[in-house]
N, C-alpha and C positions, 0 to 999 in steps of 0.2 A: 435706562438704568439698565447693563447687563444681564446678560440670562445666562444663565450655567442648567445643564442638565443632571440632573442626579437619578440613579439607577438603582435598584434596591437588587440583593442578595435576590429575590424571584424573577427578576426581568421587567418591574412596574419602575417606568418613568415619571418622573414630573421636572416641570423645566420652571426655573423661579426667576424671578430678576433681584440682583443683587445690587445696593449702593453703588457706586465708583469706587475704586481703591480699598473697601472693603472686603474683609475673606470669607473666602467661598464659605466656611464653618459658620462666619455670622450671618447672611444668608440663609444656607441651611437652616441655621436656631430659629431665627425671626420668622421663618416661612412653616413651620415645624415639620420639616423633613426627620424622618425617622431616622435610628441607625447613627446619629451623631451627636454624639453625645457631651463633650466639650465642658469638659466636667471642672476643666483650669479657667474658660472662658475666654481662653482663646490666647495663653500667654506663651504657647508650645512651651509645656512641661507635665502633659498628662496622657499622649500620644491618643487618646477617645474622639480624636474627629478623623483619625487612619482613613484613606482610601485609596481607590484604585485608579490614576488617570486611567483615560482611555489612549492607544496605542495611537490615536490619528492625531489626539493633541499636545503627547507627551512634550514634544518640543517647542510648543508655545509657552514654557516655563520654563523659569531661570534656573538653575543650578540648585539643590539642594544643600542647603550648610550645614556645617558640623555635629549645633545642636538638635538640627530636625533627624540628621541621620544619625546621633545617638538614639535619641527617643522611637526610632521607628523599629531600632531592633529588640522592645519592648511590648511591641504590638501584641495584643491579640490574638489575630488573626496572620494567614498566612503574608508574609514580608517580601512582596514581588519586587523585580524593578523599575515596576511603575507606583507603586506603592509612595504616595506624601504624608503628608497631615492637611488638613485642607484649611486647618488656620493659617497655613503657611503663604496659600497660595492666595493672595491678591486679586483682584479682578480687574484689568484693565481695559478700555475698548479693543486692542487685542484679540481679547480672550470672549467679546460677545458672541454670543450663540456659537460658538465653538466647543467651548469647553464641556467634556463629559467625563463623570464622577460617579465610581460604581461602588456602592456601600459594601463594605465585608461584613460576614457573616457574623462577628461577636467585634464591639469593642472591650470589652473587659473580660 
């Protein structure tokens, strides 16, 4: 199973295994990673799974689509160039062990 590293605002990190082709958000929720609220359950409708992708791996992800881009305008924490919705990050073999996601201070 692909592994993702989530880094909390206080700097603590946690590695979790995620089912292949599922989202980083679902992996966080299934593994009890705090800070990922996922109020809409992953349907790209709420922006409560906002993360900052580590600059070391941002180029491994596909570009943001228009819906995700619009939702990122309404996130509770500062939007950055590396902001993404974790529900839109699908885990592929290429991301295994390379994907590092920083959780922002607030989701709502």
